[in-house]
N, C-alpha and C positions, 0 to 999 in steps of 0.2 A: 526513518524515511530512506536513508542511504542503504540500509539492509534490503529494503523492498526493491529499490532501483537495481541493486546488484543482482537480486533474485531474478528480475525481469531480464537482465542481460544474460544471466546464466541460462535461462530458458532458450534465449536466442542462440547461445553457443551450442547447446545440445542439438537444436534443430538444424543449425547450419552445418554441423559436422557430418551430416549424412547427405548433403547436397552433391549433385553431380557436377563435374567441371564443365563450364560452358565457354562459349566464345566471349571473351571479356569485352570486346568492342561493342557488342550488342547491349550488354548491361550498362556499360559506361555511357553509351549514347542516351539510353533511357534515363540514367541518373542525371546526366547533364540537362535533359529536358525538365526533369523535376526541379533541379536547382534553378534553372532560368525562370521557371514559373513562380517558384516560391520567392525569388528575389524581386519579382514585380509585384507580388501580393503582400509581402511582409517587409515593407521598407524599414530601413534602420537596422535590420538584422545582419550579422556577419556570418559568412560561410567558411567552413574549413573541412577538407576531406582527408581522412586518415589514409595511410598506406594500406592498400587492400590486403586483408588477411588471407584471402584466396581469390581465385579468378571468378568465383560465383557469388562474392559478397562485396558490397560497397557500404562504407560507413561514413555518414556526413554528420557534422555538428553545426548547429546554428546558435549563435549567441547574441544576447542583448543584455543590457545592464541587469545583473543578478538573475538572469534566466539562461538556461541551456536546454536545447532540444536536440535529441539524438535520433537520426533516421538511419535505419539499417535496411538495405535492400538485398534480396536474394533472388537468384534466377535458377529455376529447376529445369530439368530436361524436358518436361512436358507438363501440360495442365493437370493431367491425372496424377502425376507424381507430386506436384505442388499441393493438390487437394489432399491426397492421402497423408502427407506429412503435416499439413496445417491442422487437420481435424484432430491430431493427437494432442494439441495444446491444452484442452480442458482436462485431460487425464494427467498431464504433467505439471500443471500449475493450478493450485487451489484458487477458489473464488473467481473462476473465469465466467464471464457473462457474454452471451452472444449479442452482437450489434447488428442492427438492420440499416440498410441504405448506404453501406460503405463497401465498395469493391464487390467481388462475387460472394465473399463471406468474411466476417470480421469478429474479433473478440476484444474485450477489455479485461484487464486483470491488474494485479499489483496494488500498490498503496492507493486505497480509495478508488480503484478502477481507473487510475490515471495513465496506465500503459495501454497502448492500442496496437493491435496487429490486424492486418487485413491481407487478403489474397485477391489478386486480379490476374486471371489467366495463369501463366506459369511463374508470375512474380509474387513474392511475399515481402511485405514491408512491416517493420516494427518501429514504433515511435514511443519514446519516453522523454519525460521532462523533469528537470530539477529547478525549483524556484527557491532562491535564497532570499526569502522575504525579510529575514532579520537584517539584511543589508540595504533594504529600501530606505529612501530618504525620510519617510515618515514612520519608520519602524518603531522609533522611540515613543511615538504617541499611541501605539497599539498595545493592547494587552496580549499576553501569551495566547489566549484563546483566539483573539482576533488575528494574530499572526498565523496561527495554525489554520484558521478558516480561509485566510487569503492564500496560503500555500496550497491547500487542497484545490481551491477554486482555480488558481493559476495553472497548476499542473494539468488538471482536467481540460481546461479551456485550450491551452497551447497544444497539448497532444492531439486533441480533436481537430483543431484548426490546421495544424501541419499535416495530419493524416488526410484530411479532406483535400488539401491542395495537392498532395502527392497522388491521391486516387484520381483526381481530375485529369492528370496528365497520363497516367499509366492505362493503356488500353491493351486488351489481349493481343498477343502476337498473331498476325494474320498468316496463315499458311500460304506458301508460294503456289502459284498456278491455281488459285481458287477461281473457278469459272462459273458464271451463270449467264449464259448467252440469252439476251432478250433483245429483239429488234425494236420493240416499242415499250415505253415506260407504262407500267400497269398500276402505279400507285396513285394516291389521291393528293399527295403533297410532297414537297422536298423538305427533308429535316433540317433543323438548325444545328450548326456545329456545337459541340458540347460546351465550349468556352466563349460562345458568341457574346454573352452578356456579362462575362466575368470582368472585373475591373482591370484597367490597364494604365500604367504610368509610362508615358513616353520616355525612352532612354535618352541619355545624354548624347548629343550628336551635333555635328557641324552643319547639318542640313537646315534649309531655311525654316523659320518658325511657321510660315504660312503652309509649308508642306506638311509639317507635323500636325498643325491644326486641321488641315484637309484630311489627313489620314485618320485622325481621331473621329472626325465627323462622318466620314464614309463608313467606318465600322459601325458607328451608331445607326447609320441608315441601312445597314444590312450587308455591307461588303463581307464576304464569308471569312470567318476567323480560322486560321490554320493551326492555332496553338493546341498542344497536347495530343497530337495524333501522329501516327507513323507516316513518313514520306515514302511512298511506294510507286513501283511501276503499275500503271493502270491502263485499262482499255475502255474506250468510250465509243458508243455507236453514234456516228456523225451523219451518215448519209453519204455523200451527195445523193440526192433523190434518184438520179439515173443509175446509180450503182448501189443498190440497197443492201448489199452484203459488206460494204466497206466499213471498217472500223478504224478509229484512230488510237494510237498508243502514245501515252505521255506519262508524266509523273504528277502525283498529287497526294494530298493528305487524306488518308482513309478514315472515315467516321467509324466509331465502334458499332458493332452489330453482329447478329447471328450469322454464322457462315452459310446457312442455307437460305437466307433472305436476300432481298435486293440490297446491294451495298451502294454507298455514296462516297464521294470524295470532294474536298475543296480543291479547286483547280486554279491555275495561275491567272485566270481572268477574273478572279474574285467571286466565282459562282460555285455552288454545290451541284454536282452532276451525278445522276445515276450511272453506275459503272457496270461493265460486263465482266471484267476479270481483274484480279489483283495478283501481283507477282512480287518480286524481291524488293527489299528496302533499298533505297538509293540515297545519295547525298546531295543536299541543297547546294552546298558550296561548289561541287563539281559542275552542276547544271548552270549556275550563275556565271562561273568562270568561263564555261563554254559559250554562253550567250555573249559575254563581253568580248571574248576572243574572236568570235565570228563577226561581230560588228566591227571590230578593229580591222580585221582582214578585208572586209567589204569596203571600208572607207579607204584603206590603202590601195586596193585594186582600182577603185574609182579615181583616186588622186593620180594614178599613173597614166590615165588617159584623159582626165578632165581637170583643167587647172582651176576651175571656179570653186569657190568655197563650198564645202559640204553643207547641205541643208536637209533637215529631217522633216519631210512632209508628213502631216498627220492625216491619215485616211481611214476608211472603214476596213479594218483588218478582218480577213476571213476567220471563221470559227477555229479552224485548225491552227492558225498562227497564234491566236490569242490564248489557246490552250497549251501551246508548246512550252516545254520546260526550258528550252534553249533559245527562245525568241527574246528580243530586248524590247520591253514595253514599260512605261513609267509606273503602271499600276503595281508592278512587282516590288517597287520601293515600299509601298504600303504594307504588303504581306511580309516582307523581310523585317520591317520595323516592328510589326506585331510579334514576330518570332524572336525579337531581340538580336537579330543578325545585323547590327548597326554597320559593321564594316562593309558587308555586301550591299546593303541599302545605299550607302554613300557612294560606292563604286558604280552601281547601276545609274544613280542620278547623275553623277559626274559624266558618265559615258553618254547618257541620253542627251544631256544639255549641250554636249559638244555640237550637236546639230541644230541648236536653237539660236536665233538671232533677234534681239528685241526690236531691230529696225525692219524686220520682215514679217509680213502677214500680221497675225495676232499674238506673236510670241511675247510681246511686252506684257500682255495680260497674264499669260500662263506662267511666265517667270516671276511676276509679282505675286500671283496667287495661283498655284497649280490645281486648285480644287476643281475648276470647271473642266480642264483638260482631263483630269482623272475621272470625274463623274461622267463625262461624255463617253469615254472609253468603256467604262464599266456598264453604262446603260446600253451602249451599242452592243456589247457582248450578250446581254440577256435578250435584246431584241433580235439579234442575229440568230440566237439559239431558237427562239420562237419561230422565226421564218423557216429555218432549216427543218425543224420538227414538223411544221405545217406541210412543207413540200414533200416530205417522205411519209406523211400520214401518221406521225407520232402525236396524236391529238391531245392526249393528256399532258404530255410535256409541253406542247405548244401552248395550251390554255394556261397552265400554271406559270410558264415563263412570261406570257403576254400580260397577265395580271400583275406579276412582280414588276414588270417594266413600267406599268402604269403607276404603281406605288412608288418606285424609285423616282420617276419623273416628277410626281407631285412633291416629294420631299426635297428634291434637288431644286426645283423652281422656288420653293419656299426659302431655301438656304441662300440662293444667289444674292438677294438684297440684304442679307444679314452680313455679308462679307464686304468690307470697305472697298477693296480693290475692284470688286465686281459690281458693286452697287453703282459706281460712277460710269459703268460702261452701258451705253444706251441699248446695245443689241445683245446683251449677254443671254437673255432668255431665248433668243432665236437659236442658240446652239442645240436646244432640245426639240426643235420643230420636226426633226426627222422622224419623230415618233407619231406624227399625226395619223398615219394609216392604222395604228393599233386598234382604234375603235372598230374598224371594219373586220379586222382579224378576230377580235374578241366576240363580236356579234356572230361571225360565222362559226366560231368554235362552240358557242352556246347552242346554235342550231344543230350542229353535228352531235353534241352531247344529248340533246333532246330527242333527236331522231337518228339514232345510230343505225348504220347499215348492218343488217342481220347476216349477210353473207358477203364474202369478198367479191369485188368486181372482177370479172374475167378480163384477161388481157390478150389472149391469143385470138387470131383472126377467125379461126374456124368456129369457136364458141360465140364470138361477137356476131357473126353472121346469122346465128340462130336466135338472137335476141330481137325483140320488137323494137321499132323506132322509139317508142315511148320509153322503153328500158334504157336505150342508149342515151336519150336526153337526160334521164335520171342520173346516169353515170357521169355526166359532164362535170360534176363537182369534184371528181377524182382525176380529171384530165391534167396531164403533166407534160409540158414541153419545155425545152431549155432554150434560153436566149443564146444565139450563136454569134451575134455581132453587136458591136457597140460603136456609136449609138444605133438603136434599132428596136424592133419589136420582137415578138415571139411567133413563130409559125406553129400554130396550134395543131396543124395536121400531122405533126410528129407523133401526137398521141393516137393510139390505135382506135379509140372510140370515135374521135373526131374524123379520122381517116375513113372509118366505116360509114359514118353519116354522109360524108362527101361522096363516097362511092355509090350510095343509094340514090343520090340525085333527087329527082322529082318527088319521090316518096317522103323525103326528109324535109322538103322546103317549108311546108306549113307548120310542122312541129318546131322547126328552127325559128321561124318567124314568131311564133308564140313565145319561145324562150327569149328571143331578142327583146320582145315587148315587156316580159314579166319576170324573167328569172335573174334575180340579183345575187344568187349564190356565188361564192368564190370557187375557183378551180384550185388545183395545187400549184399552178404556175405563177412565177414571180419575175418581174423584169425591173431593170434599173437603167439609168443613163450611162453609168460606167460601173464596173465591178467594185472599184475602190471608193465610189461615192456611197453615201448613206441613204439616198432616196430609194424607196422600194414601192413598186406598184403591184398589187395583187390582181391578177387577171380574173375577170368575172365570167360567168356562164354566158351573159348576154354579149360580151365582147367575142367570146369563142363562137357563139352562134352567128354573129355578123361575119367573122372570118369564113366560116363554113359556107354561108349563103353566098358571099362574094365569089368563092371558088366555084360553087355549083352553077351560079348564074353568069360566070365568066365576066365579072365586072372589071377585072384587071385593076389599073390604077385610076379609073374614073371615080368621080365623087369622093375625093379624099375627105371632104367635110363630114362624111358619115361618122368618122371616129370622134370628132368634136361634138357632133349633135347627140350621140348616144350618152355622152357624159352630162347632158343638160337635164337629166331626169326622165321620168316616164313619158312626158310629152315628146321629148327629143327622140326617145327610142321608138315611140309609136309612129312618129313622122318618117323615120328611116325605114321602119318595117312596112309602112304603107307604100313608100316608093318602090321598095324591092318586091312587094307583092304585085304591084302593077307591072313591074318589069317581068316577073315570072309569068304573069298572065299573057303578057305581050308575046312572049316566046313560047307560049303554049305548054308551059311546064306545070301550071296549076289551072284546073278548070274553073 
C-alpha cells in the first residue's frame, strides 16, 4: 500500500514540475476556502498545511485517528494549460479510470482506485488517503482479510468524500470585465446557490444563541448561501424606472456558470440576483471594515451636534442600500457566520446593537430573538426587488420575486409561533402585513404573462398623437409617473400617454369613463406614505382614468370623496363615473 501511495505522489510531482508560476495569494485564498468548508463538513478532523513547495502548489494534510488524507492543489496559467496537462495522467499512471460528476474532468488510480484527481477550471486537485486499520480499536477482532477489506473501503470512501468537498468549493476563475448587458431578466427561474442545502455546523462564537438559531433557520428558509464562490465586483440592473439605463455596482458571490450565459450572484441582502457584469475578485474583510468605519464616523459626526443617545431606526431600506457591500445591516451577520467569518460577524453585530435600546420601540423583542428583525429585512428586500422590477417593466424578475416573497412570508409566519420569545408577542404576525399588496401584483403579472405586449409602447409625443384613443387606453398599464412629495399622491400626467389623453379632451372622456368603471389593471406607478415606510400602493388604470377625467373636466379640488368611492368596488366606480358623465354632458363635452 505504501508503495502505491508513493507512486501517486510521484505522479503529482511529475505533473507539478511543469506548472507555471502564479500569484500565490489567489491560490492561497482558494485553498483557505476549501479548508474552511472541509472543517465545517468533517468535524473532528485536524488540519495542517505544509510549507509550499512552490508558488503554484499547496499541500494540506487532514488527520483523524489512524487516518490521513492529503490534498494537493495546483494552479495553472490557464484553463487550456490545466486541461492539456491533466489529460496526460492516464498515459503516465497505469490503471487510471475516468470519473464522472466530479469537477470538469476527473480520474481515479492507484491502490484499488483510492487516489483521486480532478480539474476544475485552471485548478487541479489530487487526493490520497492512508488508513492504518491495524491500529483501530477493534483491529484485534478482525482477520487479516477483514482488515484489508476495511483499509480499501476507508481509503476509497475518504478520498471520494474529501474530493467532493473540495470540488464543491472550487469554481472556475471568472475573467475580469465579463459583460452581458441585459436590461430585463429573460430567464424562467433564479438558480439556487451550489451549497444551499449542504450541511452547516454553526461556529463557536460569543453571539447570542437566538441569533445563531435565527441564522440557521433563515438559511433553511432560503436565505442565499454564499459559501464556495468567488467574491467579486458585480454590476446589477436596478432601475430606477425613470432612469432605465442606470445600473448599480456592488460586490457579491458569483455562482458558477458558462461565461456566455446569464450569470447570477448572491448579494448582501440575502438574495440571488441576475447580474450584468463581473470584474475583479475583492476582499470581504475590507468591505466589512469599511462599513463599520463609516458607521462609526456617522455616529461621531452626529454626536458632535446632537447630545441625545444614538438610536438606530429600522426602516424600509432602498434596494441599492441593501445591496451595498459597505452598508451596515444585521442580515450581514448571517452571511458572515455562514462563511465562517466569526470575527467579522461579531463586530457587525456589536456595531449594529450600539444603536438598539430595549426600552425603546420594539428593541426588546429583537434583542431577545433577532429572527423577526432579520426575517422582515430579508422579506422586504425581495418585495422591494419585485416592486422595482415591476416599475421598470422587468416582468419575469418581478413575477419570480413576488412568488418568492409569498413563499418566504408563509414560512416566516409559521416560524413565529415556534420561537418562545416571539410566541408571547401578541402583534408579532403584524410585522409581515406590509406584504398584503402582493396578491394584486401577482395577479397583474399573471395577466401580463398571459397577454404579452407584442410591440413596445411608443413614448414620443409625435408617435402617440398618431395612435387611436383606444390604443392609448390600452397603453395605460404601462403608465409610469413618480411620486414627487410625501405625503401625497402621484400626478399621472407626468406619463406621456396620460398627457396625450388629457390633451384630446372631449374625445377621450367616454373611453376614460369606461376605463374608470371596468379597468382594474395595474400601471407601472407605485406610491407610499413615506419612502422609508414599507407601505406600497400600486396605482391602477381606473385611478389613472379618474385623474385624467378630473383634469379634462376641470374638477379641481371638488368632490374629494371620489378617491374613496372608487376603492369601494365596481359599484363605487360606476357611481363616480355616472356623476362625471353627467358633469361632462352638462358642460357639453359629451353628446
